[in-house]
C-alpha positions in Angstrom: -0.3 -0.3 0.4 1.2 3.3 -1.3 0.1 6.3 -0.4 2.6 9.5 -1.0 5.3 9.3 -3.4 7.8 11.9 -4.2 6.5 12.0 -7.7 2.9 13.6 -5.4 1.4 10.3 -7.3 -1.3 8.6 -4.8 -2.7 5.3 -5.1 -4.5 2.7 -2.9 -6.0 -0.1 -5.0 -7.6 -3.4 -4.0 -9.1 -4.3 -7.6 -12.0 -3.2 -9.2 -15.1 -2.8 -7.2 -18.4 -3.4 -8.7 -20.8 -1.3 -6.0 -23.1 1.1 -6.5 -20.8 4.5 -6.9 -22.6 6.1 -4.2 -21.1 3.4 -2.0 -17.6 3.3 -3.7 -18.0 7.6 -3.7 -18.5 7.0 0.1 -15.3 4.2 0.2 -13.0 7.0 -2.0 -13.4 9.9 0.4 -12.9 8.0 3.8 -10.0 6.8 2.4 -9.3 10.3 1.2 -9.7 11.7 4.8 -7.5 8.6 6.2 -4.6 9.5 3.9 -4.6 13.1 4.5 -4.3 12.5 7.8 -1.0 10.3 7.6 0.5 13.2 6.0 -0.5 15.5 8.6 0.7 12.9 10.7 4.4 12.8 8.9 4.6 16.4 9.3 3.5 18.0 6.0 1.5 20.9 5.3 -1.9 19.6 3.9 -4.7 22.0 2.7 -8.1 20.9 1.1 -10.0 22.0 -1.5 -13.5 23.6 -0.5 -14.1 22.7 -4.0 -13.4 18.9 -6.0 -14.0 20.3 -9.6 -10.1 20.5 -10.6 -9.5 16.8 -9.5 -7.2 17.6 -6.5 -7.6 16.3 -3.2 -5.2 18.0 -1.6 -2.3 20.6 -1.9 0.6 20.2 0.1 2.7 23.3 0.4 7.2 22.2 0.7 9.0 23.7 2.5 11.0 25.6 0.0 7.5 26.9 -0.2 6.6 25.3 -4.0 3.2 23.5 -3.5 2.2 19.8 -4.9 -1.1 19.6 -6.0 -2.4 15.8 -4.9 -5.3 13.6 -6.0 -6.1 10.5 -4.1 -8.0 7.5 -5.7 -8.8 5.0 -4.2 -10.8 1.1 -5.2 -12.2 -1.7 -3.2 -13.6 -5.4 -4.0 -14.5 -5.3 -0.4 -16.8 -2.4 -0.2 -20.0 -3.2 1.4 -23.2 -1.9 0.7 -24.5 0.5 3.5 -20.4 0.7 4.3 
């Protein structure tokens, strides 16, 4: 499981899910917040946009003042209906 890499690519994938979009979207949102929490625990400056219309789930401010735009993807074949 990889949640952050130097190339600012974030991936968490089991397998393709055959569940409804609503449940898989809810699973994805929970994983987004979990990953953001992990990045905060590592001491990164993480900012979360209020709107998700540019495929940016988080913004990291680096120590040199530059920023990294992060998109988090998550899938699971184990999403349970209503979970």
